[in-house]
N, C-alpha and C positions, 0 to 999 in steps of 0.2 A: 395783538390784534384777538378778539372774543369771536371763535367760530360757532357757524349756526349750530344745530343739530345734525340738517342735511348734512351739512360739508365734513363734519366729524364721524356720522355715518361713513359718506363716500371714503373717507380715508382707511377705515377700518375695513370695509370690505376689499378697496383696493389691496391694503396691505396683506389678507387674507388668501387674496387671489395668487401676491406673487408666492405668498408663502407654498401655495399649491404647485406652483408652477415651477419650484427650485427643488422641488422633490426631498428625500430621506436626504440628510449628509452623513459621510460614513464619521466615526467617530476615529479620534486620531488612535485609539489604542485595540482597532478590529486588529486581527491576525489573519491572512491568509494561507493556509498549509495547503501546500502540495505532500501527499503521501502515497508509500505502494500502496496495491489493494491488498495485501494480506494484510494492513495494518486498519482496514477499515473498523471494524467493531471497536479495537480498543483506541484508537484515533478519534473517533467519535464520541466514546463514553469519557474521555477524557477533556475533550474540547468542551463536552457538558459541564466537566467538574470546573472546568476552568471561567467559564461564564457565570455557574453558580456562585462562586467567590468574587465576584467581581472585578473579576480580573481585564475584563474585555471581552469581545462578541471572535469567537472564531468561525470563519470559513473555508471549509475542507474542499479537497478536489482528490478524488482518489482513481488511480488508473495505474498499467505497468509503471517501473520507474523509467524505463525509457523514454514511454511516451511523453512523463512528465517533463524527464530533461529535457527533452529537445522542445516542448514547450516554453520552458524558463529560457534555454539558448533561444527564442525565437522571440522575447521579451514577454514573454504573459506576465501578469503581475500575478506575484508570489512572494512571502516574507520568509515562510520556512518550507525547506523540502526536506525527508523523509526517504530515503532511499533504501531499496532490499539488497542493493548491492555497491561495493566501492567502485566498480566500475564506473556507473553512471552518475556518481558524486564524481568522480576523477575528471570524469567529461567535462564537466560546469566548472570545475575548478582550472580547467588548463583556460577556460574562456573567460577567469575572472568573474564568473558570475553567481559565484556563491563566498560570503567569507571564509578562506581556508584558516587563518588564524581561531576562529568559533568552532570550525566543525570539529565534530565527537562520533565515536560510533555509541548506541544508543542501546541497540537489541540484537539478540542472534535469537537461531534457530534453525530445525532439524526438516528434511524431507522424507517424504512417505510415499508408499504405495499404497491406492485405497480401490476399493470396488463398489458397488451399489449394495445395499444393504444387505438384500435379497441373495446374494449373488453365492454362487456354488465353491468360489474360490475359499482357500483357504488359507489360515495365517500361515505363511513362510519365510523361508530365511532368504534375504536379499543378497546373492554371493556368485561370484565365477562360475560358471560351468550348468549354472539354472536354465531352463526352458522358457524364457519369458515370452517368444513368439509362441509357444505353445499355449500360454497360460490367455491368449488374445483370443484365441480360438482361430478359425476360418477366415472371418473378415471382421475381427474386433480391429479397434484401432487404439492407440494408447495417447490418452488425453494428458496434453502437459502445456504450460506457457510455451510459445514458441522461442524454441532453443536460440534462435539466432538475436534476440534481444530482450526477452522476457527474464528476471534473474531467475526466478523461479526453475524456468527450462534449461536455463546456462547451467546451474548447481546439477541438475538431475541428469544434463548430458554429460557432463564431466567425470558423473558418479557411474553413466553406464558403460562408459569409453573406460575407465579404468577397470571397472569389473569384466571388461571386455563383451557388454553385452548390446551395446548399443547396434552393431552391426546389423543385427537380430530384427529391431526394430525401427530403425532410421528412416523407413519406407512406410513405417504403417503407424507413425505418430499423426497426430491431429493439433497443429500447431495453434494456440488460442493464443487471444491476444493479450491475455493477463491469469494470473494464476487462480483468478476467482471465476474465470470463465472455462477454465480446466476444472473446476470442482464441478459446475453448475452441468458441464458435459456428461459427466460421470451421474452424480443426481439422478440425472433424467434416462440414465441406463442407458444414453447413447454410446457410450463408450466402454467396454467393461474393464478397462481398469485406466487408472488415471495418476500421476505425478505431481504431489504437491507440497507445501509445505506443512507441517503438523500443526499448526496452529489453524490453518485451511480446516482441516479435516475434523478439528476439535469442535467448530460452530455449526457440523453439519449432523442432523440426525439420519441423512438420508444416505449415507457412505459409512465405510469400516474400512481402519486402517489393515492393510492385509501385511504389510511388510515395513521396515525401517530400513533406510539405506544406512551403510555403515558411517561413521562420521569421518572416516579417512579416507573416503571414495571421492571426497569432491573438495574443494578450499571452503576453509571455516565461512558459514552466512553469517553476514555481519551487516548490521542496518546503521549508516552514518546518518547524522542530521547537520544540517549548515544554514544560514541565515544565507536567504538570497542576498544578491548585491543590488543593491536599489530599491530595497523595499523597506519596510518600516522598522529601523535596527532596533526601536525601543519596545517594539511591541512584540518583533521577534526576538529578543532575548528574553522577554517575558515568558513568554511560551515556551522557550525551550528550557528556561530553569526550571517551570512544571511540570516539564517533561521529568527531570530527574528526581523530582519529590516523591514522597510514600506517597503518597497518594496515589498517584501516576504510576508507578513502581506496582504496585497492588494490581490495579489494573491490568497492566501488559502481564503481569505472572496468572493473573484468572485465565486468561487468556493462550498461556501456555508459551510464553515469551521467556528468552533468557533474557534478564535486566543487566546489563552491563556495570 
């Protein structure tokens, strides 16, 4: 049947309208990555590299490991989960919410004490018997990730307990939603001291490290990564493989992480 120009034109317009209504279609190789707040800069840069190599599109969500784990457990759509400690990865593993067989430890880190850049606080040795409360001044608070659930704060609390310092400051803690929020509080000089990861301190020009917690004062800081059960397995595998590449390693090391 021969179609008139008007009929052809009508079909073209209809197809254009239907296409617009359908909206963008997500590519099969898009990967959704839920990652600990402390990895924000590194994972963002690695995601850009992944996309530049034509391996897929990376969509990221950064928050405390605890928040992300609870979101995944509640059904949030994610393909890869990168945690700042084993506890929250184990939490998901126990619920069969991650691929336990493909899980591996990716990174290490250390924890430090920071102060605003212009603080009079001198570089110190963090050790048992020190007057940590005195360093906070009369009304100052210690900024740190909430030690009840944020990995950075959990590591910090463990370290201060082992060194006998926790009782000095436990009532003067400013518990933040994640480690980056703890960093910001010190950057704004709203807290005279903060406890964060070394990698967080390294990205800021507004704070300086005044002391490093002894490695044996807290459990090893380990960042495990795994594919999320029910996610896009192929996309997750591709991104997790890229995380172990020399390109990704260089980025992680640039930001101060210890790559496993």
